[in-house]
TIVOVEX-125624 format. One line per 5 residues: their letters; for each residue x, y, z of C-alpha. Coordinates in Angstrom, 1 decimal. Example, Ala and Ser with C-alpha at 12.3 -4.5 7.8 and 13.67 -1.06 7.14 Angstrom:
% TIVOVEX-125624
AS = 12.3:-4.5:7.8; 13.7:-1.1:7.1
***
This chain:
% TIVOVEX-125624
MGAFK = -23.8:21.2:34.8; -22.8:18.1:32.8; -26.4:17.6:31.5; -26.4:21.0:30.0; -23.2:20.3:28.0
LGKMT = -24.6:17.0:26.8; -27.8:18.7:25.8; -26.0:21.4:23.9; -23.9:18.8:22.0; -27.0:16.8:21.2
ISGLF = -29.0:19.8:19.9; -26.0:21.2:17.9; -25.5:17.8:16.3; -28.9:17.9:14.8; -28.1:21.0:12.7
KEPET = -24.6:20.1:11.6; -23.5:18.0:8.6; -22.9:14.3:9.5; -19.3:13.4:10.3; -19.6:10.0:8.7
VQYPV = -20.0:9.0:5.1; -21.5:5.9:3.5; -18.2:4.1:2.7; -17.4:2.7:0.1; -19.9:4.6:-2.0
QTKTP = -18.7:7.9:-0.7; -15.1:8.6:0.4; -13.6:11.4:2.3; -10.4:13.1:1.1; -7.4:11.4:2.6
PAGLK = -5.9:13.4:5.5; -2.3:14.7:5.3; 0.2:12.0:6.4; -2.0:9.0:5.6; 0.3:6.2:4.8
GHVCI = -2.2:4.3:2.6; -1.0:1.0:1.1; 2.2:-0.3:-0.6; 2.4:-0.1:-4.4; 5.1:-1.6:-6.6
DVTKC = 6.6:-0.5:-9.9; 7.2:-3.9:-11.5; 9.6:-2.5:-14.2; 12.1:-1.4:-11.6; 12.1:-4.3:-9.3
ILCGI = 15.1:-6.6:-9.4; 13.8:-9.2:-7.0; 16.5:-8.6:-4.4; 14.3:-9.6:-1.5; 15.4:-6.9:0.9
CQKRC = 11.7:-5.8:1.3; 10.8:-9.3:2.4; 13.6:-9.4:4.9; 12.7:-6.0:6.4; 8.9:-6.6:6.7
PCSAI = 8.2:-7.0:10.4; 5.0:-9.0:9.8; 6.1:-11.2:6.9; 3.5:-9.7:4.5; 5.8:-9.7:1.5
NVSKQ = 7.0:-12.8:-0.4; 9.6:-12.6:-3.2; 10.3:-15.6:-5.5; 13.2:-15.3:-7.8; 12.6:-18.6:-9.5
ERTWS = 9.0:-17.8:-10.4; 9.8:-14.0:-10.9; 6.9:-12.9:-8.6; 6.5:-10.3:-5.9; 3.4:-10.8:-3.6
IDRFR = 1.9:-9.0:-0.7; -0.7:-10.1:1.8; -2.7:-6.8:2.5; -4.3:-8.3:5.6; -0.9:-8.9:7.2
CVQCG = 0.6:-5.6:6.1; 0.7:-2.9:8.9; 1.7:0.0:6.5; 4.9:0.7:8.5; 6.8:1.7:5.3
SCVRE = 10.0:-0.2:6.2; 9.9:-2.0:2.9; 9.6:1.3:1.1; 12.6:2.8:2.9; 14.9:-0.2:2.3
CPKSC = 14.2:-0.8:-1.4; 17.4:-0.1:-3.3; 15.7:0.6:-6.6; 12.8:2.7:-5.1; 10.3:0.5:-6.9
LSMDP = 8.0:0.5:-3.8; 6.0:3.4:-2.7; 3.1:4.2:-0.2; 0.0:5.3:-2.1; -1.8:7.8:0.2
AYASC = -5.3:6.7:-0.7; -7.7:4.3:0.9; -7.4:0.7:-0.2; -10.3:-0.9:-1.9; -12.7:-3.0:0.2
STKKH = -12.1:-6.7:0.3; -14.3:-9.5:1.7; -11.8:-12.4:1.2; -8.3:-12.8:2.4; -5.9:-13.1:-0.6
EEVFE = -2.4:-12.3:-1.7; -1.8:-9.9:-4.5; 0.8:-11.4:-6.9; 2.8:-9.3:-9.4; 4.8:-10.9:-12.2
IPEQQ = 8.1:-9.2:-12.7; 9.2:-9.1:-16.4; 12.7:-10.2:-17.5; 15.2:-7.3:-17.5; 16.2:-6.1:-21.0
KSEEV = 19.8:-6.7:-22.1; 21.9:-3.5:-22.2; 22.6:-2.0:-25.6; 26.3:-2.8:-25.3; 25.7:-6.5:-25.1
IKTDA = 23.4:-6.4:-28.2; 25.9:-4.5:-30.2; 28.7:-7.0:-29.5; 26.5:-9.9:-30.5; 25.8:-8.4:-34.0
***
């Protein structure tokens, strides 16, 4: 009985489209609910370091002195705790497949200086 089911699956597999694709040349559309990878909007970041404290695998590093925010994609488990805890909502989960990488590296983002408010500029003039 089991051999007939196996034979049926094998023969039907010959006439269907393949389930796999030649990644990274071809990609499938991301399924609903795919967490993807962490993205940052550097213009909103205030370097508070809450994301670094909340990361369970220590993938995020925030340096206030150097004004940098970095993430080790190989350590990140895409749990989203950094996104939930960010007070300025500068972190988000991009629901797309991350690009292929052959070397382990940290992505470093430089955070620009915050602009002075208009009130401070007006009082100096």
